[in-house]
N, C-alpha and C positions, 0 to 999 in steps of 0.2 A: 188321484186322491191325495190330498195333503197329509203327510206324516206328522199329525199333531196328535199326541197321546193325551186324552182327557183323563186325568188321574184323580180319584176322589181320596182324600186323606180322611178316612173315616174314623170319628173317635176323638177329635179335637176341633177347637174353634180357631187355633192358631198354632203354627210352629213355636217352640220355646227358642232359647239361644242356639245360635249355629256353631257355638265353641264346642267341640267334641269333649273337651276336658270337664264341661259341666254335665255330663252323663246324661245324654238324651234319652227321653222316653221313646216308645215305639214310633209313635207318629212323627216326632222331631227326626228319629233316626232314619225314617224313610227319606227325608231331605238330605240328611247328612251323607248318607250312602251314594247319593248322586254326584255330591260335590267333592268328596274326599275319596282317597284310596290309600293303600298302606303297603307294607312289605309282603305281607300274604293276604290270602282271602279264603273263605269257605266255599267250598263247590256245593251243588245242589243236594249231596249226601252228607253235608257237614264234615267232610274231610279237608284238613289244611292243604292249600295249594299256592304255590308262588303267584306273587302278583308283581310288585315294582321290584323283587329280588328274589334271588335264590340263597340257600343258606347251607352252612355246615355245623354240626354239633361235635363239640369235644367228646372224647370217649367217657368222661366222668358226667357229661350232661350239664355242666356248669358254665361252659362258653359257648356262645352262638356267634358265628361270622357270617354276615349278610353281605353278598356282592349285588350292588343296585345296578340295574340294567342301563345301558348307555340311553340317552336321550329322554330321560323322564324329566318332565317339566310341569311347573304350576301353571295355571291357565291364563297367566300373563306371559309366558314364556321364561321365566326364571327357572333355572336348573334345580332339581332336587338332588341334594348331595347327602352324604352321612351326617354331615353338620346340620342339615335340615331336621333330621331326626333328633340329634343330640338337643337342639334347641327346643323342639316341641316337647319331648318327654321330660326334660328338665323343667321347662315353663309349667307344666301342667302340675308338678309337685310344689311350686313356689307357694308359700302361705298366702300371699296376696291374690292368687288365683281363686283360692278357696274352692278347689275341685272336690266333689264329694266322692269321686271313685279313684283318683290318682295315687294316692297313698297305698290303697288295697290292691290296685292291678299292678302297679311297679313295685310292690313290696320287696319281691324276690331280686330285684336288681341292686347290686352292691352301691351303697352310697345313697340309697332313696330316702332312709330315714332322716339323714343329715340334711338334705335339701328340703324335705318336707317340714323340718322342724326350725328351718330358717338359719342353721349354722353356716350354710355354704351355698352358693349357686352353682357348684359344679357337682354333676352327677358321676361320680367316679368309675361307676361301671361301665361307662360308655366310653369308647374310643373310636375316633375316625382314622383308620388306617390309611386312607387316602379318601379322594372324593367319592369314590364309589364303594369303600368297604366300611362296614359298621360292624364293630365287635361289642358284643354285650356279655358282661361278666354277672353270673347270678351267685346269690348265697349259698343256695343248695340246688341240687337238681330238681327242676321241677317239671312234671309231667305234662302239665296243662299250658306251659310257657307260649308254644306257637299258637296254641288255640286262643289265648288271650290276646295275643297280637293282632287277631282279627278284628278286635274292637276298635271303634273309631278314635278312642283316646290315643292310640298309636300312630294315627295317620298324620303324616307331616303337614305343618302349617307354614305358611308364607311369612317369614319373619319381617320382610320388607313392608308387606301389607299391614301387618299389625302394629309395626312401629309408626307407619304413616298416619293411622286412624288413633292409635292409643287403645289400651287394653279395655277400656269400658265401651269404646264405639265400634270397634271393627266388625263384630258379628252382624250389625245393622247397616253399616255404612259401607261395606266393602263389597256390596252386590255388583256383579258384573266384573269383578277383579280377580286376581289370581290367588285367592284364599286356600284352594285346594288343587289336587292333581287328579281328581275324579272325572267321568266321562261327561259331566255338565257344569255348567256355571249358571248360577241364580241370576237371571236377568233383571227381575221384578219381584217385589213382594208388597201386596196389597193386603196389609195385616187384617186378619179375621176373614179373608174372602179367598184369596188364591196368591200361588207363586208362579212364575213362568221361568222355565228352564230352557237354555239353548245348548247345542253341543259344544264341548270345549275343544277349540281348533288344535290345542297343543297336546291332546289326549295321546298317550303312548300306545294305547291298545288298539285293537280293531274299533273303527268307528261305528257309531249308532247310524241307523237309517233314519231315525226320527229327526224331523226338523225342529220340533218343539214340544215340550211337556207343559200342559197347564195342570197344575195341580190345585184342586179345589179343597178348602177346608170345610167339613161338614161333621158336626159334632154327633148328631143323632143317626144311629144306623138304619132306623126305618125311613127317615127322610131321604137318606143316601140311597136306599134301595129303590124307593119310588122314583127318584130323580133318574136313576139307571135305567128303569123300565119305560121312562119318559125319553131317553136317548140322549141324555145329557152327558154321560160318561162312556168311556171306552170299555171299562169293566167294573166290577163291584166286588168289594171284599168286607170282611166283618159283617156278613149277613146275619141278623139277629136270629136267635132259635125261633121266634114266632114266624119271621118271614121265610125261614127255610122251607116251611110247610109248601109255600108256592114256588120258592126258588128251585127246589128240587125237579120241577117239571120244565125248567128253562134250559135251552141248549147251553153247554159250558159249565153247568153246575159241577162244583167238586167240594169235598170236605176233607181236611188233613188234621189228623192229631198233631198236638204241638208239645214241644218241650217247654211246657208253661203249666202253672198251677196258680189258681185263684185262692187267696188266703186272707184270713183275719188277722190283725194285731191289736194289742192292747197297750196302753200306756202303763208300764209296770212301775213307775216312779210314784204313783198317788193311788189311794183308795178308789174304787173298790179293787182294781186289777194288780195292786201290789201283792195280792195273796193268790197263790197258784190255785187254790180250792174255787176260787171265783171264777178264774180263767177256766179251769176244767169243768165247772158247771155250765158255762156257756158253751162248751165243745160238747158235753153230753147232751144238750138240749137240742142239738141241730140234727135234723133227719135228711142227712145229705141225699140219700136216694130218692126221697120224696121230692127235693129240691131239684134234683138233675131230672127226674121224670115228669114233673108237673109244671115246673116254671122254666127250666132250661131244655124242655122238649127233647131230651135225650141227645142234645147237642155236645155233651161233656160227660166226663167219667166221674162218679162220686169218688173222692180222694181221702183214703185213710192216710196216706204218706205225703210228705212235702215234695219229695223227688219223684217226677212223674215216669211212667213207662217209656222206654227207650233211651234213658239215661243210664250211664254207669252207675252202679249202687243202686238202682231202684229196688224196692224190696216188696215184690209182689204178695207175699204171704203174711205182711205185717198188717194187723188189724187197726192199729191207730185207737183213737178213742171212739167207741161206737155209739149211736144213738141210745141213750137211756134216761128217759125223763126222771125216773125215781131217784136214779143216781145223782142227776143234775140237781134236783130239789134238795136232797140231802146234803150235797157239798155247799150249796149257796146257805143253808141254814145252819151249816156248822160255823160260818163266819157271821152270819147275819140272822140270828134266830127271829128277830122281829123284821121281816122283809121290807118294811116301810123305812127302815133306817139305811136301806142302800142308797149310796149318793146317786144323784141324777146321772144318768147314763145316755150319751148321744152317740149314735152310730153315724159316722161320716163317710160318704162314699162318691167316687168319681162317677157322675151320671152318664158317662159315655161306656163305662164298663160294667156297670151293675144297674140293671133296670128297676124301675120303681116297683114292678111286681116281685123281683126277687128280694128287694129290701123289705117289703111289706111281708113276704113270706117268713124271712129270717126273723123279722120283729114278732110275727105272730108265734113262731116256734118258742121265743125266749118268754113271751108272755104266758104261754100255755104251760111250759115246763116249770119256770121259775117264779113265775108271778110278778114279773117285772115289766112296766111299760118303758122300752126303750125308745128314746126320740130319734127320728131319721133326719139326716141332713145331706141334701144332694148338692155336690159341688162340680163346677166345670174342671175338666182334667188337669188344666195347666196350673190353675189357682190351687187344686187339690194336692198336686206334687210339690208345690211350693210350701204349702202348709205342713206336709208330710215331712219334707226335708227340714223344715224348722221345729220339728218335733212338737207341733201344735194339736195334733189329733189325739183324742182320747181313747177312741175305739175306731179302727179303720179297715179298710180293704185295701189289698194290693194284688197286682198280677205280677208274678216273677217268671220270666222266661230266660232260657239258658243264652248266656252270652257266648259261651263255648261248653261243651259237653263233658262237664267234670263236676263232681260233687262240691268242690272247693268254691265253684261259683254260687252255689246255692247255700251252703251251710256257712262257710268261712266268711263270705263277703257279706252275709246279711245277719248273722245270728251271733257271732263272736261279740263279746260285750264291748270291744272297742271299734267294731265295724261301723262306718259311717252310714251305711244302709239300715243299721239296727232301729227302725223307726219306733218301736215300742221300748227301746232302751232296756231290753230284757238281758239279765246277766244270770248266768249259771256257770259256777266255777267248773264242774265236772265236765260240761260241754266244752268250755275253753280249753281246758287240758287235753280232751280227747281230739278235737280237731287240729291242735297244734302239735300233738303227738303224730297224727295222720300225716302231717306234712313232713315228717322225718322219715317216713316208711314208704315202700312202693308196692306195686302189685296188690295181690289179694290181702295182704296186711293192712294197706292203707284204705282199701274199700271196706274191710270189716270194722275199721274204726270210724269211718264215715258212717256206715250202718248204725253203730251204737250211738254216735252223737245224734243223728237223726231221730232215733227213739227217745233220747233224752229231750231233744226240741218238742217232740210232739206231746210227751207225757207232762212235761211243765209248761206246755202251751207257750212257747215263744212265738210260735207261729201256729194258726188254726188252720189246715188245710181244708178246703171247701170242695174243690173240683179241679180235675185235670181237664184243660181246655182243648178244644178243636177250633180250626178255623174253617168258615165256609165262605166261597167266593163264586162269582160267575165270571169266567174268562172265555168269552165268546169265540167261535171260530174265526171270526174276523181279526182277532188279535194273536199274534205269534210271539213265542219266546217268554211269555210269563207264566210262572207256575207257582204251585206252593209247596213248601217243605216244612220240615219240623219246626224252623224258625220263623215261618210266615211267608209272606209274600217274596219270591225269588226271581230277580231279574238278571242274574248272572252279571257280566260286564256290559250288558245292555247293547251289545252289537248284534244280538240275535233277535231284538225287541223290534217289531214293526207291524203296521196295519196292513191287513191283506185286502187288495182290491175285490170289492163285490162284483 
């Protein structure tokens, strides 16, 4: 039996940029995780474990020294050194790279502000003590630093390949070449159809038994499920709530709660959503329990909070903004006594993450409680993410899953008024002060401040949480080594992934 894994990348028409500095979405992240690897990784239980290096932290938690293992190479044979990391982390911060995530993720490294502002191209907090020793100096002790390093932003890039093709072209043109040091190389990319991966012969870890991975892009979850049942894929994931009714009877079905929340956001810079009363009215108008029961078929949990169960700082007893149509009506009328004077509102959503049934159910709830006809606009996910990054969405939907298990990743990175990911441009000075103070504290005091900040964000509707998501998949007995964890699909280092002969 040929060891060819047929991998459906469900929920997108294509991968976006293969440059990790561009902050890949979950679907593109599947590609990037195969091509790149870094100093550390997360195990199946989301513990940080060594990957390319081991580490030591100073007693004050402000200096980390990483010893890179011998024999680490990019997939063209070029050695990975401490300088590879200095190049990669510095590059991500450069203004011309326009990374939406680098300034925030690298914020704790000394000198990051100066590089991001264009004052220098030397990231002073990084030093190569020798080819195999990288020293990182932080502004303050950061409890989440090692977890943050598991993000692909910190995976080393091959400077030689980038310089060969140029900054604009390398993510497209460098297929089959040594852009990363992960277990695979991307051999071909037929845009909007599929990518083909083959093992990286220079991979330092235990080699995969797979001869090839064929990754198929399929935007619609129900189409993907039908194709799996017809034998076109080796497994299926992101099974829709409707299809889970059938899927539960199929061998290999499993469901896993995720460190992920589905949320709504509003453009806070223009009417009507520049007024908190209007944002609150939309929140009070949503019956989340009904949405989860009737539309999501109990494949998720109604979410009063932004931070999901299983995360440090989760607040199980916080009620958030409950369903109250009378309160919703009075709030909207406090701003617009004549409801016909409300500006036109369009709810835009990624069609691979929000079904037409869910969008219609929300539309109906707003119409019923507020007397407002919200227009619906369905967008393909890659185009939608581009519009979101450009702050072009009036009223939208986002899924946030933990990059690493810490409240900083949810609140600071997304809702601080200066955060690149603050899609609704929400600004709240009390919130900003609270999370910034939290980052000067440790332990219970830090978590308590994040609890307070989350309540501010929910009350002022910086984000409107809908549900805490779960992931459903069918991983048949013929496929070994693939599982689900709180972050989604989990392949480990791929050495244990193979097809079992029937």
